[in-house]
PyMOL commands that place a pseudoatom at each C-alpha (Angstrom):
pseudoatom trace, name=CA, resn=MET, resi=1, chain=A, elem=C, hetatm=0, pos=[0.000, 0.000, 0.000]
pseudoatom trace, name=CA, resn=GLN, resi=2, chain=A, elem=C, hetatm=0, pos=[1.368, 3.407, -0.995]
pseudoatom trace, name=CA, resn=LEU, resi=3, chain=A, elem=C, hetatm=0, pos=[0.116, 5.143, 2.155]
pseudoatom trace, name=CA, resn=GLU, resi=4, chain=A, elem=C, hetatm=0, pos=[2.009, 3.034, 4.695]
pseudoatom trace, name=CA, resn=LYS, resi=5, chain=A, elem=C, hetatm=0, pos=[4.907, 5.470, 5.198]
pseudoatom trace, name=CA, resn=ILE, resi=6, chain=A, elem=C, hetatm=0, pos=[2.875, 8.697, 5.359]
pseudoatom trace, name=CA, resn=ILE, resi=7, chain=A, elem=C, hetatm=0, pos=[3.167, 10.567, 8.651]
pseudoatom trace, name=CA, resn=SER, resi=8, chain=A, elem=C, hetatm=0, pos=[1.932, 13.679, 10.370]
pseudoatom trace, name=CA, resn=ILE, resi=9, chain=A, elem=C, hetatm=0, pos=[4.469, 15.691, 12.403]
pseudoatom trace, name=CA, resn=SER, resi=10, chain=A, elem=C, hetatm=0, pos=[3.249, 17.679, 15.387]
pseudoatom trace, name=CA, resn=GLY, resi=11, chain=A, elem=C, hetatm=0, pos=[3.854, 21.408, 14.910]
pseudoatom trace, name=CA, resn=LYS, resi=12, chain=A, elem=C, hetatm=0, pos=[4.356, 21.093, 11.134]
pseudoatom trace, name=CA, resn=PRO, resi=13, chain=A, elem=C, hetatm=0, pos=[1.553, 21.606, 8.612]
pseudoatom trace, name=CA, resn=GLY, resi=14, chain=A, elem=C, hetatm=0, pos=[0.899, 19.039, 5.898]
pseudoatom trace, name=CA, resn=LEU, resi=15, chain=A, elem=C, hetatm=0, pos=[1.855, 15.401, 5.568]
pseudoatom trace, name=CA, resn=PHE, resi=16, chain=A, elem=C, hetatm=0, pos=[5.229, 13.749, 5.062]
pseudoatom trace, name=CA, resn=LYS, resi=17, chain=A, elem=C, hetatm=0, pos=[6.640, 10.568, 3.633]
pseudoatom trace, name=CA, resn=LEU, resi=18, chain=A, elem=C, hetatm=0, pos=[9.324, 8.634, 5.532]
pseudoatom trace, name=CA, resn=VAL, resi=19, chain=A, elem=C, hetatm=0, pos=[12.344, 8.356, 3.241]
pseudoatom trace, name=CA, resn=SER, resi=20, chain=A, elem=C, hetatm=0, pos=[15.064, 6.841, 5.420]
pseudoatom trace, name=CA, resn=GLN, resi=21, chain=A, elem=C, hetatm=0, pos=[16.186, 6.380, 9.018]
pseudoatom trace, name=CA, resn=LEU, resi=22, chain=A, elem=C, hetatm=0, pos=[19.152, 8.083, 10.646]
pseudoatom trace, name=CA, resn=LYS, resi=23, chain=A, elem=C, hetatm=0, pos=[20.928, 7.306, 13.929]
pseudoatom trace, name=CA, resn=ASN, resi=24, chain=A, elem=C, hetatm=0, pos=[19.146, 10.143, 15.720]
pseudoatom trace, name=CA, resn=GLY, resi=25, chain=A, elem=C, hetatm=0, pos=[16.027, 10.566, 13.585]
pseudoatom trace, name=CA, resn=PHE, resi=26, chain=A, elem=C, hetatm=0, pos=[14.537, 10.337, 10.103]
pseudoatom trace, name=CA, resn=ILE, resi=27, chain=A, elem=C, hetatm=0, pos=[14.668, 11.894, 6.645]
pseudoatom trace, name=CA, resn=VAL, resi=28, chain=A, elem=C, hetatm=0, pos=[11.188, 12.942, 5.552]
pseudoatom trace, name=CA, resn=GLU, resi=29, chain=A, elem=C, hetatm=0, pos=[9.743, 14.402, 2.361]
pseudoatom trace, name=CA, resn=ASP, resi=30, chain=A, elem=C, hetatm=0, pos=[6.827, 16.834, 2.227]
pseudoatom trace, name=CA, resn=ILE, resi=31, chain=A, elem=C, hetatm=0, pos=[4.241, 15.147, -0.025]
pseudoatom trace, name=CA, resn=SER, resi=32, chain=A, elem=C, hetatm=0, pos=[3.141, 18.516, -1.467]
pseudoatom trace, name=CA, resn=THR, resi=33, chain=A, elem=C, hetatm=0, pos=[6.436, 20.372, -2.033]
pseudoatom trace, name=CA, resn=LYS, resi=34, chain=A, elem=C, hetatm=0, pos=[8.677, 17.248, -2.310]
pseudoatom trace, name=CA, resn=LYS, resi=35, chain=A, elem=C, hetatm=0, pos=[11.219, 19.035, -0.094]
pseudoatom trace, name=CA, resn=LYS, resi=36, chain=A, elem=C, hetatm=0, pos=[13.266, 16.776, 2.156]
pseudoatom trace, name=CA, resn=ALA, resi=37, chain=A, elem=C, hetatm=0, pos=[14.107, 17.512, 5.764]
pseudoatom trace, name=CA, resn=SER, resi=38, chain=A, elem=C, hetatm=0, pos=[15.486, 15.709, 8.805]
pseudoatom trace, name=CA, resn=ILE, resi=39, chain=A, elem=C, hetatm=0, pos=[13.604, 15.284, 12.064]
pseudoatom trace, name=CA, resn=SER, resi=40, chain=A, elem=C, hetatm=0, pos=[14.871, 14.025, 15.416]
pseudoatom trace, name=CA, resn=ASN, resi=41, chain=A, elem=C, hetatm=0, pos=[13.659, 10.991, 17.321]
pseudoatom trace, name=CA, resn=SER, resi=42, chain=A, elem=C, hetatm=0, pos=[12.112, 13.349, 19.871]
pseudoatom trace, name=CA, resn=SER, resi=43, chain=A, elem=C, hetatm=0, pos=[9.665, 14.738, 17.267]
pseudoatom trace, name=CA, resn=GLN, resi=44, chain=A, elem=C, hetatm=0, pos=[6.045, 13.795, 17.837]
pseudoatom trace, name=CA, resn=VAL, resi=45, chain=A, elem=C, hetatm=0, pos=[5.151, 11.744, 14.790]
pseudoatom trace, name=CA, resn=SER, resi=46, chain=A, elem=C, hetatm=0, pos=[1.877, 9.996, 13.935]
pseudoatom trace, name=CA, resn=LEU, resi=47, chain=A, elem=C, hetatm=0, pos=[1.938, 7.231, 11.347]
pseudoatom trace, name=CA, resn=LEU, resi=48, chain=A, elem=C, hetatm=0, pos=[-1.339, 7.414, 9.438]
pseudoatom trace, name=CA, resn=ASP, resi=49, chain=A, elem=C, hetatm=0, pos=[-1.357, 3.638, 9.209]
pseudoatom trace, name=CA, resn=ASN, resi=50, chain=A, elem=C, hetatm=0, pos=[-1.761, 3.498, 13.021]
pseudoatom trace, name=CA, resn=ILE, resi=51, chain=A, elem=C, hetatm=0, pos=[-4.666, 5.977, 13.243]
pseudoatom trace, name=CA, resn=ALA, resi=52, chain=A, elem=C, hetatm=0, pos=[-8.278, 4.787, 13.519]
pseudoatom trace, name=CA, resn=MET, resi=53, chain=A, elem=C, hetatm=0, pos=[-11.661, 6.496, 13.853]
pseudoatom trace, name=CA, resn=PHE, resi=54, chain=A, elem=C, hetatm=0, pos=[-14.352, 5.528, 16.333]
pseudoatom trace, name=CA, resn=THR, resi=55, chain=A, elem=C, hetatm=0, pos=[-17.718, 4.020, 15.489]
pseudoatom trace, name=CA, resn=PHE, resi=56, chain=A, elem=C, hetatm=0, pos=[-20.215, 2.858, 18.096]
pseudoatom trace, name=CA, resn=ASP, resi=57, chain=A, elem=C, hetatm=0, pos=[-19.024, -0.735, 17.904]
pseudoatom trace, name=CA, resn=LYS, resi=58, chain=A, elem=C, hetatm=0, pos=[-15.393, -0.693, 16.721]
pseudoatom trace, name=CA, resn=GLU, resi=59, chain=A, elem=C, hetatm=0, pos=[-12.410, 1.345, 15.533]
pseudoatom trace, name=CA, resn=VAL, resi=60, chain=A, elem=C, hetatm=0, pos=[-12.018, 1.702, 11.771]
pseudoatom trace, name=CA, resn=PRO, resi=61, chain=A, elem=C, hetatm=0, pos=[-8.508, 2.239, 10.315]
pseudoatom trace, name=CA, resn=LEU, resi=62, chain=A, elem=C, hetatm=0, pos=[-8.035, 5.684, 8.782]
pseudoatom trace, name=CA, resn=PHE, resi=63, chain=A, elem=C, hetatm=0, pos=[-7.121, 4.211, 5.386]
pseudoatom trace, name=CA, resn=GLU, resi=64, chain=A, elem=C, hetatm=0, pos=[-10.497, 2.451, 5.215]
pseudoatom trace, name=CA, resn=VAL, resi=65, chain=A, elem=C, hetatm=0, pos=[-12.192, 5.801, 5.791]
pseudoatom trace, name=CA, resn=PHE, resi=66, chain=A, elem=C, hetatm=0, pos=[-10.008, 7.334, 3.048]
pseudoatom trace, name=CA, resn=GLU, resi=67, chain=A, elem=C, hetatm=0, pos=[-11.059, 4.516, 0.742]
pseudoatom trace, name=CA, resn=ASN, resi=68, chain=A, elem=C, hetatm=0, pos=[-14.745, 5.185, 1.471]
pseudoatom trace, name=CA, resn=ILE, resi=69, chain=A, elem=C, hetatm=0, pos=[-14.240, 8.867, 0.642]
pseudoatom trace, name=CA, resn=ALA, resi=70, chain=A, elem=C, hetatm=0, pos=[-12.265, 8.037, -2.505]
pseudoatom trace, name=CA, resn=LYS, resi=71, chain=A, elem=C, hetatm=0, pos=[-14.985, 5.739, -3.830]
pseudoatom trace, name=CA, resn=LYS, resi=72, chain=A, elem=C, hetatm=0, pos=[-17.741, 8.252, -3.075]
pseudoatom trace, name=CA, resn=TYR, resi=73, chain=A, elem=C, hetatm=0, pos=[-15.881, 11.136, -4.760]
pseudoatom trace, name=CA, resn=ASP, resi=74, chain=A, elem=C, hetatm=0, pos=[-14.457, 9.013, -7.600]
pseudoatom trace, name=CA, resn=TYR, resi=75, chain=A, elem=C, hetatm=0, pos=[-10.903, 9.486, -6.283]
pseudoatom trace, name=CA, resn=LYS, resi=76, chain=A, elem=C, hetatm=0, pos=[-11.193, 13.283, -6.618]
pseudoatom trace, name=CA, resn=GLN, resi=77, chain=A, elem=C, hetatm=0, pos=[-11.053, 16.151, -4.088]
pseudoatom trace, name=CA, resn=THR, resi=78, chain=A, elem=C, hetatm=0, pos=[-13.637, 16.236, -1.326]
pseudoatom trace, name=CA, resn=ILE, resi=79, chain=A, elem=C, hetatm=0, pos=[-15.056, 19.144, 0.718]
pseudoatom trace, name=CA, resn=SER, resi=80, chain=A, elem=C, hetatm=0, pos=[-12.726, 21.727, 2.220]
pseudoatom trace, name=CA, resn=HIS, resi=81, chain=A, elem=C, hetatm=0, pos=[-11.657, 21.349, 5.838]
pseudoatom trace, name=CA, resn=LYS, resi=82, chain=A, elem=C, hetatm=0, pos=[-12.866, 24.940, 6.239]
pseudoatom trace, name=CA, resn=SER, resi=83, chain=A, elem=C, hetatm=0, pos=[-16.474, 23.988, 5.483]
pseudoatom trace, name=CA, resn=SER, resi=84, chain=A, elem=C, hetatm=0, pos=[-19.269, 24.620, 7.981]
pseudoatom trace, name=CA, resn=SER, resi=85, chain=A, elem=C, hetatm=0, pos=[-19.869, 22.324, 10.946]
pseudoatom trace, name=CA, resn=GLU, resi=86, chain=A, elem=C, hetatm=0, pos=[-23.030, 20.965, 9.359]
pseudoatom trace, name=CA, resn=GLU, resi=87, chain=A, elem=C, hetatm=0, pos=[-21.247, 20.164, 6.078]
pseudoatom trace, name=CA, resn=LEU, resi=88, chain=A, elem=C, hetatm=0, pos=[-18.389, 18.480, 7.922]
pseudoatom trace, name=CA, resn=ARG, resi=89, chain=A, elem=C, hetatm=0, pos=[-20.758, 16.311, 9.974]
pseudoatom trace, name=CA, resn=THR, resi=90, chain=A, elem=C, hetatm=0, pos=[-22.676, 15.306, 6.857]
pseudoatom trace, name=CA, resn=PHE, resi=91, chain=A, elem=C, hetatm=0, pos=[-19.370, 14.484, 5.135]
pseudoatom trace, name=CA, resn=MET, resi=92, chain=A, elem=C, hetatm=0, pos=[-18.353, 12.367, 8.146]
pseudoatom trace, name=CA, resn=SER, resi=93, chain=A, elem=C, hetatm=0, pos=[-21.623, 10.402, 8.268]
pseudoatom trace, name=CA, resn=GLU, resi=94, chain=A, elem=C, hetatm=0, pos=[-21.277, 9.660, 4.531]
pseudoatom trace, name=CA, resn=SER, resi=95, chain=A, elem=C, hetatm=0, pos=[-17.637, 8.631, 4.890]
pseudoatom trace, name=CA, resn=LEU, resi=96, chain=A, elem=C, hetatm=0, pos=[-18.117, 6.511, 8.001]
pseudoatom trace, name=CA, resn=PRO, resi=97, chain=A, elem=C, hetatm=0, pos=[-21.725, 5.609, 8.788]
pseudoatom trace, name=CA, resn=ASN, resi=98, chain=A, elem=C, hetatm=0, pos=[-22.312, 4.812, 12.452]
pseudoatom trace, name=CA, resn=TYR, resi=99, chain=A, elem=C, hetatm=0, pos=[-19.333, 6.961, 13.530]
pseudoatom trace, name=CA, resn=ASP, resi=100, chain=A, elem=C, hetatm=0, pos=[-19.294, 7.873, 17.215]
pseudoatom trace, name=CA, resn=VAL, resi=101, chain=A, elem=C, hetatm=0, pos=[-20.545, 11.474, 17.275]
pseudoatom trace, name=CA, resn=GLU, resi=102, chain=A, elem=C, hetatm=0, pos=[-19.299, 12.019, 20.828]
pseudoatom trace, name=CA, resn=ARG, resi=103, chain=A, elem=C, hetatm=0, pos=[-15.767, 10.662, 20.369]
pseudoatom trace, name=CA, resn=VAL, resi=104, chain=A, elem=C, hetatm=0, pos=[-15.096, 11.965, 16.850]
pseudoatom trace, name=CA, resn=TYR, resi=105, chain=A, elem=C, hetatm=0, pos=[-14.647, 15.723, 17.217]
pseudoatom trace, name=CA, resn=GLU, resi=106, chain=A, elem=C, hetatm=0, pos=[-15.076, 18.376, 14.570]
pseudoatom trace, name=CA, resn=SER, resi=107, chain=A, elem=C, hetatm=0, pos=[-11.307, 18.937, 14.616]
pseudoatom trace, name=CA, resn=ASP, resi=108, chain=A, elem=C, hetatm=0, pos=[-10.863, 15.238, 13.693]
pseudoatom trace, name=CA, resn=ILE, resi=109, chain=A, elem=C, hetatm=0, pos=[-13.248, 15.599, 10.742]
pseudoatom trace, name=CA, resn=LYS, resi=110, chain=A, elem=C, hetatm=0, pos=[-11.352, 18.695, 9.566]
pseudoatom trace, name=CA, resn=LYS, resi=111, chain=A, elem=C, hetatm=0, pos=[-8.075, 16.751, 9.678]
pseudoatom trace, name=CA, resn=LEU, resi=112, chain=A, elem=C, hetatm=0, pos=[-9.685, 13.876, 7.793]
pseudoatom trace, name=CA, resn=ALA, resi=113, chain=A, elem=C, hetatm=0, pos=[-10.854, 16.161, 4.971]
pseudoatom trace, name=CA, resn=GLN, resi=114, chain=A, elem=C, hetatm=0, pos=[-7.580, 18.096, 4.892]
pseudoatom trace, name=CA, resn=TRP, resi=115, chain=A, elem=C, hetatm=0, pos=[-5.373, 14.997, 4.857]
pseudoatom trace, name=CA, resn=TYR, resi=116, chain=A, elem=C, hetatm=0, pos=[-7.482, 13.311, 2.203]
pseudoatom trace, name=CA, resn=ASN, resi=117, chain=A, elem=C, hetatm=0, pos=[-7.268, 16.373, -0.080]
pseudoatom trace, name=CA, resn=LEU, resi=118, chain=A, elem=C, hetatm=0, pos=[-3.493, 16.658, 0.473]
pseudoatom trace, name=CA, resn=LEU, resi=119, chain=A, elem=C, hetatm=0, pos=[-2.988, 13.009, -0.420]
pseudoatom trace, name=CA, resn=GLN, resi=120, chain=A, elem=C, hetatm=0, pos=[-5.295, 13.252, -3.433]
pseudoatom trace, name=CA, resn=LYS, resi=121, chain=A, elem=C, hetatm=0, pos=[-3.460, 16.311, -4.761]
pseudoatom trace, name=CA, resn=ALA, resi=122, chain=A, elem=C, hetatm=0, pos=[-0.093, 14.588, -4.285]
pseudoatom trace, name=CA, resn=GLY, resi=123, chain=A, elem=C, hetatm=0, pos=[-1.276, 11.571, -6.308]
pseudoatom trace, name=CA, resn=TYR, resi=124, chain=A, elem=C, hetatm=0, pos=[-1.650, 9.106, -3.439]
pseudoatom trace, name=CA, resn=ILE, resi=125, chain=A, elem=C, hetatm=0, pos=[-5.407, 8.581, -3.787]
pseudoatom trace, name=CA, resn=THR, resi=126, chain=A, elem=C, hetatm=0, pos=[-5.808, 6.045, -6.578]
pseudoatom trace, name=CA, resn=PRO, resi=127, chain=A, elem=C, hetatm=0, pos=[-7.505, 2.633, -6.791]
pseudoatom trace, name=CA, resn=GLU, resi=128, chain=A, elem=C, hetatm=0, pos=[-4.033, 1.035, -6.509]
pseudoatom trace, name=CA, resn=SER, resi=129, chain=A, elem=C, hetatm=0, pos=[-3.297, 2.934, -3.279]
pseudoatom trace, name=CA, resn=PHE, resi=130, chain=A, elem=C, hetatm=0, pos=[-5.703, 0.790, -1.293]
pseudoatom trace, name=CA, resn=VAL, resi=131, chain=A, elem=C, hetatm=0, pos=[-4.684, -2.602, -2.675]
pseudoatom trace, name=CA, resn=LYS, resi=132, chain=A, elem=C, hetatm=0, pos=[-3.393, -4.696, 0.185]
pseudoatom trace, name=CA, resn=PRO, resi=133, chain=A, elem=C, hetatm=0, pos=[-0.847, -7.511, -0.288]
pseudoatom trace, name=CA, resn=GLU, resi=134, chain=A, elem=C, hetatm=0, pos=[-2.600, -10.872, -0.576]
pseudoatom trace, name=CA, resn=ALA, resi=135, chain=A, elem=C, hetatm=0, pos=[-1.159, -12.665, 2.428]
pseudoatom trace, name=CA, resn=PRO, resi=136, chain=A, elem=C, hetatm=0, pos=[-3.503, -15.685, 2.250]
pseudoatom trace, name=CA, resn=ALA, resi=137, chain=A, elem=C, hetatm=0, pos=[-2.476, -16.369, -1.369]
pseudoatom trace, name=CA, resn=VAL, resi=138, chain=A, elem=C, hetatm=0, pos=[1.174, -16.507, -0.280]
pseudoatom trace, name=CA, resn=GLU, resi=139, chain=A, elem=C, hetatm=0, pos=[0.363, -18.940, 2.515]
pseudoatom trace, name=CA, resn=VAL, resi=140, chain=A, elem=C, hetatm=0, pos=[-1.534, -21.203, 0.105]
pseudoatom trace, name=CA, resn=ALA, resi=141, chain=A, elem=C, hetatm=0, pos=[1.417, -21.126, -2.286]
pseudoatom trace, name=CA, resn=GLU, resi=142, chain=A, elem=C, hetatm=0, pos=[3.822, -22.050, 0.494]
pseudoatom trace, name=CA, resn=THR, resi=143, chain=A, elem=C, hetatm=0, pos=[1.766, -24.981, 1.812]
pseudoatom trace, name=CA, resn=PRO, resi=144, chain=A, elem=C, hetatm=0, pos=[2.221, -27.240, -1.236]
pseudoatom trace, name=CA, resn=LYS, resi=145, chain=A, elem=C, hetatm=0, pos=[5.972, -26.593, -1.101]
pseudoatom trace, name=CA, resn=ALA, resi=146, chain=A, elem=C, hetatm=0, pos=[6.072, -27.887, 2.461]
pseudoatom trace, name=CA, resn=GLU, resi=147, chain=A, elem=C, hetatm=0, pos=[4.141, -30.993, 1.373]
pseudoatom trace, name=CA, resn=ASP, resi=148, chain=A, elem=C, hetatm=0, pos=[6.476, -31.509, -1.571]
pseudoatom trace, name=CA, resn=LYS, resi=149, chain=A, elem=C, hetatm=0, pos=[9.451, -31.385, 0.774]
pseudoatom trace, name=CA, resn=SER, resi=150, chain=A, elem=C, hetatm=0, pos=[7.926, -34.026, 3.023]
pseudoatom trace, name=CA, resn=GLU, resi=151, chain=A, elem=C, hetatm=0, pos=[7.296, -36.201, -0.032]
pseudoatom trace, name=CA, resn=GLU, resi=152, chain=A, elem=C, hetatm=0, pos=[10.858, -35.653, -1.174]
pseudoatom trace, name=CA, resn=LYS, resi=153, chain=A, elem=C, hetatm=0, pos=[12.140, -36.645, 2.268]
pseudoatom trace, name=CA, resn=ALA, resi=154, chain=A, elem=C, hetatm=0, pos=[10.008, -39.805, 2.145]
pseudoatom trace, name=CA, resn=GLU, resi=155, chain=A, elem=C, hetatm=0, pos=[11.407, -40.642, -1.287]
pseudoatom trace, name=CA, resn=LYS, resi=156, chain=A, elem=C, hetatm=0, pos=[14.963, -40.035, -0.060]
pseudoatom trace, name=CA, resn=ALA, resi=157, chain=A, elem=C, hetatm=0, pos=[14.316, -42.231, 2.968]
pseudoatom trace, name=CA, resn=GLU, resi=158, chain=A, elem=C, hetatm=0, pos=[13.162, -45.029, 0.673]
pseudoatom trace, name=CA, resn=LYS, resi=159, chain=A, elem=C, hetatm=0, pos=[16.217, -44.600, -1.546]
pseudoatom trace, name=CA, resn=LYS, resi=160, chain=A, elem=C, hetatm=0, pos=[18.714, -44.543, 1.358]
pseudoatom trace, name=CA, resn=PRO, resi=161, chain=A, elem=C, hetatm=0, pos=[18.889, -48.353, 1.911]
pseudoatom trace, name=CA, resn=ALA, resi=162, chain=A, elem=C, hetatm=0, pos=[19.557, -48.874, -1.803]
pseudoatom trace, name=CA, resn=ALA, resi=163, chain=A, elem=C, hetatm=0, pos=[22.226, -46.180, -1.679]
pseudoatom trace, name=CA, resn=LYS, resi=164, chain=A, elem=C, hetatm=0, pos=[23.930, -47.959, 1.228]
pseudoatom trace, name=CA, resn=LYS, resi=165, chain=A, elem=C, hetatm=0, pos=[23.911, -51.324, -0.524]
pseudoatom trace, name=CA, resn=ALA, resi=166, chain=A, elem=C, hetatm=0, pos=[25.630, -49.973, -3.627]
pseudoatom trace, name=CA, resn=PRO, resi=167, chain=A, elem=C, hetatm=0, pos=[28.813, -48.852, -1.833]
pseudoatom trace, name=CA, resn=ALA, resi=168, chain=A, elem=C, hetatm=0, pos=[28.909, -52.200, 0.013]
pseudoatom trace, name=CA, resn=LYS, resi=169, chain=A, elem=C, hetatm=0, pos=[28.955, -54.066, -3.307]
pseudoatom trace, name=CA, resn=LYS, resi=170, chain=A, elem=C, hetatm=0, pos=[31.685, -51.810, -4.614]
pseudoatom trace, name=CA, resn=THR, resi=171, chain=A, elem=C, hetatm=0, pos=[33.867, -52.407, -1.588]
pseudoatom trace, name=CA, resn=ALA, resi=172, chain=A, elem=C, hetatm=0, pos=[33.300, -56.158, -1.896]
pseudoatom trace, name=CA, resn=GLU, resi=173, chain=A, elem=C, hetatm=0, pos=[34.274, -56.004, -5.563]
pseudoatom trace, name=CA, resn=LYS, resi=174, chain=A, elem=C, hetatm=0, pos=[37.373, -53.995, -4.688]
pseudoatom trace, name=CA, resn=THR, resi=175, chain=A, elem=C, hetatm=0, pos=[38.502, -56.497, -2.064]
pseudoatom trace, name=CA, resn=GLU, resi=176, chain=A, elem=C, hetatm=0, pos=[37.986, -59.380, -4.511]
pseudoatom trace, name=CA, resn=ASP, resi=177, chain=A, elem=C, hetatm=0, pos=[39.977, -57.518, -7.164]
pseudoatom trace, name=CA, resn=ALA, resi=178, chain=A, elem=C, hetatm=0, pos=[42.681, -56.763, -4.652]
pseudoatom trace, name=CA, resn=LYS, resi=179, chain=A, elem=C, hetatm=0, pos=[42.890, -60.434, -3.709]
pseudoatom trace, name=CA, resn=ALA, resi=180, chain=A, elem=C, hetatm=0, pos=[43.034, -61.420, -7.370]
pseudoatom trace, name=CA, resn=GLU, resi=181, chain=A, elem=C, hetatm=0, pos=[45.750, -58.865, -8.047]
pseudoatom trace, name=CA, resn=LYS, resi=182, chain=A, elem=C, hetatm=0, pos=[47.998, -59.849, -5.110]
pseudoatom trace, name=CA, resn=PRO, resi=183, chain=A, elem=C, hetatm=0, pos=[48.870, -63.382, -6.312]
pseudoatom trace, name=CA, resn=ALA, resi=184, chain=A, elem=C, hetatm=0, pos=[49.423, -62.016, -9.816]
pseudoatom trace, name=CA, resn=ALA, resi=185, chain=A, elem=C, hetatm=0, pos=[51.932, -59.575, -8.386]
pseudoatom trace, name=CA, resn=LYS, resi=186, chain=A, elem=C, hetatm=0, pos=[53.752, -62.340, -6.493]
pseudoatom trace, name=CA, resn=LYS, resi=187, chain=A, elem=C, hetatm=0, pos=[54.089, -64.675, -9.506]
pseudoatom trace, name=CA, resn=PRO, resi=188, chain=A, elem=C, hetatm=0, pos=[56.337, -62.413, -11.612]
pseudoatom trace, name=CA, resn=ALA, resi=189, chain=A, elem=C, hetatm=0, pos=[58.626, -61.970, -8.590]
pseudoatom trace, name=CA, resn=ALA, resi=190, chain=A, elem=C, hetatm=0, pos=[58.929, -65.755, -8.244]
pseudoatom trace, name=CA, resn=LYS, resi=191, chain=A, elem=C, hetatm=0, pos=[59.757, -66.118, -11.942]
pseudoatom trace, name=CA, resn=LYS, resi=192, chain=A, elem=C, hetatm=0, pos=[62.508, -63.509, -11.661]
pseudoatom trace, name=CA, resn=ALA, resi=193, chain=A, elem=C, hetatm=0, pos=[64.055, -65.427, -8.793]
pseudoatom trace, name=CA, resn=THR, resi=194, chain=A, elem=C, hetatm=0, pos=[64.136, -68.622, -10.804]
pseudoatom trace, name=CA, resn=LYS, resi=195, chain=A, elem=C, hetatm=0, pos=[65.793, -66.838, -13.714]
pseudoatom trace, name=CA, resn=LYS, resi=196, chain=A, elem=C, hetatm=0, pos=[68.552, -65.593, -11.414]
pseudoatom trace, name=CA, resn=GLU, resi=197, chain=A, elem=C, hetatm=0, pos=[69.112, -69.126, -10.130]
pseudoatom trace, name=CA, resn=ASP, resi=198, chain=A, elem=C, hetatm=0, pos=[69.426, -70.465, -13.718]
pseudoatom trace, name=CA, resn=LYS, resi=199, chain=A, elem=C, hetatm=0, pos=[72.077, -67.872, -14.486]
pseudoatom trace, name=CA, resn=GLU, resi=200, chain=A, elem=C, hetatm=0, pos=[74.103, -68.910, -11.474]
for i in range(1, 200): cmd.bond("trace and resi %d" % i, "trace and resi %d" % (i + 1))
show_as sticks, trace
zoom trace
C-alpha cells in the first residue's frame, strides 16, 4: 500500500513521507512540495497507518475511511476542511456511517478532509493505493511446497537403503579384485628369482 509510510508531524503543517532512518532521527519528504528535511527521534510523529476512527461498535482504520471517501468522490477532491460544521458532519456520516458522534470531534473531521485532499493532490489517492498484499495467497502457495518437501524426504528415505547397498557391493568387488591382483603380483617376482638361479 502506498500510504504506509505517510506521517503527520506535530507542529508542522501538511503530511510527510518517511524516506530513510538516521541514527538520531529520520529523513522525511513533504508530499506537497517534495522538499526533504530531517527530524529528530524526539519529534512527535503519527503514522497514518496506526490511526483509527471511532464508530459505536469498533475502531475503523483511517485508510479504510479514506477509501470510502475516494470511492464516493471518484478518487477526486472532497469538501474543504474549512467547510461549515453541518457540512463536515454530513461528510463524516457519509464517509463513516455509524461513527461515534461524541468521540469523533469536529477537529478530527477537519483533519480527515484536509489529509485526504493533500494526499489526493499529491497523487496518493488512486484505486491502486488501497490494494493490500494478498497474504492468504502466499500462505496457500507455500503450503504445497512444504508438502512436496515431506514427499521428497520420504522418497529419499526409501532410496537410502539402496544407496547404502551400492557402496557395500563396490567395496566387496574392490577387495575381490585386490585379492586377485595380489597373487598375480607375487608370480612375476617368483619367476625372476628362478631366472637368477638359472644364471648362477
